[in-house]
Structures are given as C-alpha cells and as structure tokens.
N, C-alpha and C positions, 0 to 999 in steps of 0.2 A: 552522901557523896553525889555531886551533880553528874547526871548522866547525859552523854552526848551521842546521838545516833550517827552512824556513817553507813550509807547504802553501798553494797558491793554486788556487782553483776558477776556471777560465777559461771563462766562458760566452760563446759567440759566435765561436769560433775558425774556424768554417767560412766565415765572411764574410771579405771582402778585408782590412779593417782589423784584425780580430781575429787573422787568421792572420799577415799580413805584418808589421804594425807592432808588435803586442802580443806575439804568441808568438815569432816568429822573430827580429825585430830588437830585442826588449826582453828577455823572460824567458829565451829560449835564449841570447841574447848575454851576459847576466849569468852564466848557468851556464857558458858556454864560457870566460869570463874568470876562472873560479875562484870565482865568487860576488861578493857586494858586501862590500867591506871596511868594517867598522864602526869606531867610534871607539876601541874597546878592542883593536883589532887582529885580532879574529875575522872570519870570513867568513860572511855570510848566504847560504845556498844555496836559491834558489826551487825548489820541487818542485810542478809544475803537474799538475792533473787536467783534462783537456779535456772540456767539456760542450757538448752541442747536441742537436738533434732527429734528425740523420741519422747513424745508427750506422756506415754504410759510410765516409762521409767522415771521421768521427772516427778510425776504425780506420786508415785510410790515412794521415792526417796524423800520428798517433802513431807508426806504423811508419816513416814517412819521416824522422822526427826523433829516433828512438831513445827514445821515451817509451812507458811501459807503461800509464799510468793514463788512462782515458777512460770516459765514462758518458753515457747519454741520460736519466738520472734526476736532475734537479736537487735535488729534495727529499731524496733519499737522501744526496747529497753534502753538503748543508747540515746534515744531522743528525749527520754525523761530526765529532768534535772534533779530528781530526788536521790539518785544514786551517783556517788562521786568517783567510784573506783570500778574499773573493768579488769577482770582477771581471766586469763586464757590458759586452759590446760587441755584444749581440744586437739583436733588433728593438726599435726605439724605443717602439712601443706597449706592449710587454710589460715594459719596463725598470722602471717604478715598482713593479709587482707583484713582480717578482723581487728587486729591491733591498730592498723591505720584508720579504720572506721572509728574506733574508740577515741583515738587522738583527735580526729577531726570533730568529734562530738564534744571535745573538751574534757574527757575523762582522764584521771590519773590511771596509769596502766601498770599492772604487775602481771608477769606471765611466766610459764614454764620455759625451760630451755629445750631445744635451741630457739633463739629469738626468731630466726628465719632459716630457710634452707640454703641461702647464699649470702656471702658477705656483703655484696652490693645492696641487697634487700635489707639486711640487718642495719647497715649504716644509714640507709634512707629512713628507716623507722627511728633511729636515734636522732637524726637531724630533724625529722618532723616533730618528734616529742619536744626537742629543745626549742624549736621555733614556736611551737604552740604554748610553751610555758607550763606544760603539765609535768608532774612527777612520774618517774618511770623506773621500773626495776625488773630484774630477771631472777628466777629461783636459782640459788646456788647452795642447795641444802647440805651438801657434804661438808661445807665449812662450819656448819653448826652441829655436826655430830660429835658426841663426847670424845671419841678416840682422836679425831682430827683437832679438836680444840685443845686437848692435852698435848698433842704433838706440836701445835703452833706455839704453845707457851714454852715448850722446851727450846724451840728454835729462837724465839724472841729473847729469852733470858740468856742465850749463849751457852746453855748446858751442854750442847753437842759439840761445841768448839767450831772450827771451820768445817762446813758441810762439804763432803766429798761426792756423795752419790745418793741416788734414790732408786729403789727397786720396788715395783708394784705389780700385784697380781689381782685381777678382777674377773669374775665370771662364774659360770656354772653350766651344767648340761641342760640344754633345752630340748625336750623330747620332740622327735620328728612327727609323732602321731601315726595312726589314730590312737593307739594304746601304748603307753599312757598318753593322755591328751597333752598337746603343747602348752607350756606355761606362758608363752608370749604370742601376741597376735601375728597373723601371717604377713601383715604389711611391713613388719620389721625386716623381712627378708626380700622385699621388693624394692629395687632402686627406683622404679617408676612411681612408687608411693612414698618416696623420701625415706626408705628404710636403710639399714646398714649400721653396723656397730660404730663406725668412725664418727658419723654425725651425732649418734646417740651418746657416745661416751667421751669423745675427745673434747667436747664442750666442758664436761666435768673436769677432765685432767688439766685443762687450761687454767680455770679459776683455782683449782686445788693447788697446783704448782705455783702460780703467780702469787697467791695470797698466803700460802703456808711456807714455801721454801724460797723461791726466787723467780723472777720473771723468765718466761720462755723466750729464747732467742733464735732457735733453729730446731728443725724436726726432720727425722728420717723414719719412714714407716713402711712396713710390709703388711699386707693383709691377704685374706683368703676366704673363699666360700667352701668351708670344709664339708658341709652337708649340702649337696647340690639339689636335693629334692625333699620336700616336706608336705604335710597334709594341712589344709586350711580348716577354718571353723565349720565348713559344711561337709568335711570329710573327703574333699577332693584333693588329689595330688597336684602339686605345682612345682615348677622349676624356680629355684632361688636365684635372683639376679643381684642381690646385695651381699656384701661380705658379712660373715658371721664371726670373724676373728680379726684382730689387728694388733700388731706388735710394734710399738712406738719407742723410739729413742729421742730424747729431747736434750738439747744443750741449753743450760740455764745460766743466768748471769752469775759471774764469779767462778766460772769454770766447772760448775756442778753438772754431772751427767745423771740424767734420769731415764729409767727404762720402765715402761708399763705395758703389760700384756692384758688384752681385753678379749674375752672369748665367751661365746654361747655354745662352744663345743669342747668343754673341758670339765673334768670332775674335781670337786673341791678337796684339797688336802692342805688345809691351813685353818687357822682359828675362825676366820670370818670371810664373807664373800669378797670383801676388799681388804687387802693387806698391803701396807707400805713399810719398807725398811729404809731408814735414813741413817747413813753412816757418817760420823764426824770424827775429827781428830781426838776429841775428849770423851765421846760416848756415842752409842748407837741407840736408835729407837725403832720399835716395831709397833705400828698403829693400825687398828682396824676401825670398824664403824663405831664401836663402843669402848674398846680397851686400848691401852697403850702400855708398853713395857720398855725398859731401858737396861742397858749394860754400860757401866762407866768404864773409863780407862783403867781405874784401879781394880775393877772387878772382871776385867777381860782375861780369860784363861789362856794358857799357852799349850794348846793340844799338840801331841806328838802323833803323827800319822803312822800307823803300822797296819797295813791291810791283811797281815797274817794273824792278827789278834782281834777279838771282839772290841768294839768301841767302848772304852771305859767312861766316856763323858756323857752326862745327861745335859746336853746343851741348853734345853729349854728351862731347866731349873736354875740356870745361872743368870737369869734375867729378873728384874724387879718390876712389880706392877706400880704404875703411876696412878695415884688418887683412886684407889679401888672403891672407896665408899662414896665418892663424889656423885651428886645427883644432877642430872641435866634434863631440861625440858625437851619435848619433841623438836627435832631440827627444823621441820617445816613451820611449826608454830612459832619458834623463836624468830625466824626470818620474817614471818607475817607480822609479828608484833613490831619488829624493826621498821618494816615498810609503813605500817599504820602510824607509827610515831613520826615518820618522815612526812607523811601526808598531813597529819593533824597538827604538828607543831614544828615542822622543819628540821627534825633531828637528822643527823648525817645518815646517808645510805649510799655506800660506795658501789653497790652491785647494780649499776644502772644499765641502760641499753648499750652504751659503748662497751662496758665490761662484758655484756652478753655477746656483743659482736666479736669480741676477741676469741670467744670459744668457737664461733662459726668460722672465723679466720683460720684457726688451727686445724679444724676439720677439713677445710678446703685445701690447705697446704699439705696436710698429711696424705690426703687422697692424691694430690699431684705428685708427692714424693713416691708413693707406692707405684703409680703408673709410670713415672719417669725413672724410677730406681736411683734416686739421688737425694742428698741433703738439700733442704730448702731453708733459707733464712726466714725468720718471722719478724717483719717490720713493725715498728710502733704504729698504733692506730690513732687517728684523730679525725674529727668530723669534717675537716676541710679537705680530706683526701677522698677521691672517688673510689679508690680501691687500693688494697695493699697486698694483693696476691701476685 
C-alpha cells in the first residue's frame, strides 16, 4: 500500500481534550491502524508536531508516545511548508488570532469549538479561510457519538413520525474545591477569560439540533451563577463572574420545540451525562452519548394515574434498545478522518467555519436573550453579512 505523509501542527496538546481526544485517540490511533485508507487504496499517514507554551510538558508527551517533533514556537511551525494542517485546541481567547495566522500561512485549519468568542470574529475567520482557498473545519464531536448517530437515523427514516419536541439534560456537579478538587479549570467560571457555560455548550446544541433534528430559528434563555465562589488551581478562593447553568428553549423549523438544560451545578439522575428525549407522532426516542432507546406508537402504554396507590408501571422497561451490539469508532477520530479525507481528496465536509460560526451566533443570542428577558430570532448566516445578531 502506497503511503502518503501529511504533516499536522497540533496546538494545545497539553490540555485534556487536546491530549486525550485529539492526539491519543485520534491522530495516534490513525497512525497505529496503519494510516487512513484513501479512495485510491493508498494510506494517508499523519505526522504531528506538538505545539504549546510548556516545553517540559511537550517533551514528556512526545517521549511517552514515541514522537520526535515538538515546539514552543508556533510562528516557526507555521512558516514551514512541510506541514499542511494546523489544528487548534488551545485557549479559547487566543484561538481567533492563531487560526488567522495559520490561514495567512496557507495552512488548512481544523479547530475545536468555539471557533471564536464573538460572531463577528468567527465570520471574519470564515471569510479569510474562503478567500485564502484553504480547507477549514470545526470539531462537532457529538454528531459522531453512537447514541446521536442512532437518533439521527431514526429521524431521517421517519420512524418517529412528525417530530413534536426535544427535551435535553446535560451536566454534572463540579466541585467548588479545595476538597474534592474541582474537575474543571477556574477560567471556565471567569467571563473575563471567556468562560461560561453558554459559550461552551450552546455551540454544541446548535450543531446538534441543526444536523439531527431541524434548524434553530429562535432562542429564549435564562442562566445563573448558582455557585458564586470557587477555589482555583492554586487553592485560592475567587468570585465567579460567568454563569454555571443555562436553561434554553429553542424554536426549530417545522414548529418543533426544544428545551435543553446545561449545568455544572446539578447531580446526575439519568443514564448518561447528556440525554435527549425526542417525541414524535409515531414514536419517541431517548438518546445519550452511546445508547438510544425507542417506544413506538403501538408500544405506548396507557397509564392510569392514582396517587393513592403505588405506581404499577415500570416505565423504563417499556422502551426498546436500538442497535445494542453496533460498534462505533471514537467520535473525535471519526471526524478527524472525515477532515483528512476532505484535505487529501476533496471529500465533503459540512462542518466548516461558517457552521462553527452558527454555534457562536446562538451563544451570543442566548446571552442577549438572558439579559433582555425575551425571545430572539436566529437569522440565517452567510459570509456576505457583517453580523446577524
């Protein structure tokens, strides 16, 4: 099999997501399987160079995984022609600047969400990438999760009938510190450092609803900082200036109503950290990160409510599991392979910078809805518009 090298500048691998999901479970996994098989039968072999600000961490990661290339100088890496792709999973606040540098250097760009911290900046990156003629994409990993892929198939085949509503729950309890230690970094709770659950999660909800159920047309949101004080990585107390919970209602195309709660101040009483229930005229589905269950119209019970008697129904047992034995690859790896095919042979890739900008748009509009206490329409985005807020 003919092997073809493709150099990838990986910026942000010292962070949890960059290291685990993108380097180890995606790029190294593709290398370990012998590369990505292309349509001509050849193999595309990723050759990463690890980039970040901490030389010791980079050196240790490279040695642990048998890699030789690493650098603390992003500009020098971008100046070299041997690496065709730039990937960014670093600091959200620095992303727009670094991505623009990569575009100007002629690199194809793939990055984590959010694409930028403002819609105007996200659209500017999309225009710059289009004008430069480089390929571009944003991580939308939840679309590639087993549970969501099963749900999308049910929607596409019409199994659910006319969809009426979506109800979603996401989140878990993030400890305030110092004991137990917080599971999330302190910048998540600082608006000055681009923290907050709206920007973090509503980008996910935009692509998840758009690509799985129906396009989002309007939003109403309420949010809160339920835990006002936390402890940072150095053990010092600090005031939280960003919201840690958001409660969104979305009007979707076709009259569908979606409600999704996002919280870092809730305890989990459901099967998975993310759970969506989609109700339709012919059936309902409950999907998580990995599993999906359905209840058809014929299998829908007719419960009789009697608060004076114990509940006789085991409601969970009345649902059927969808494709229980089906196997799916890692969601991040699946999208990486899709983007690599896009770069190497022009295969379709719908999750481009404009799609990423839609997520930032929804986050901005949801924030405005919260502050103004009103519904806000979500206009269609195109690159010839300066703003759609």
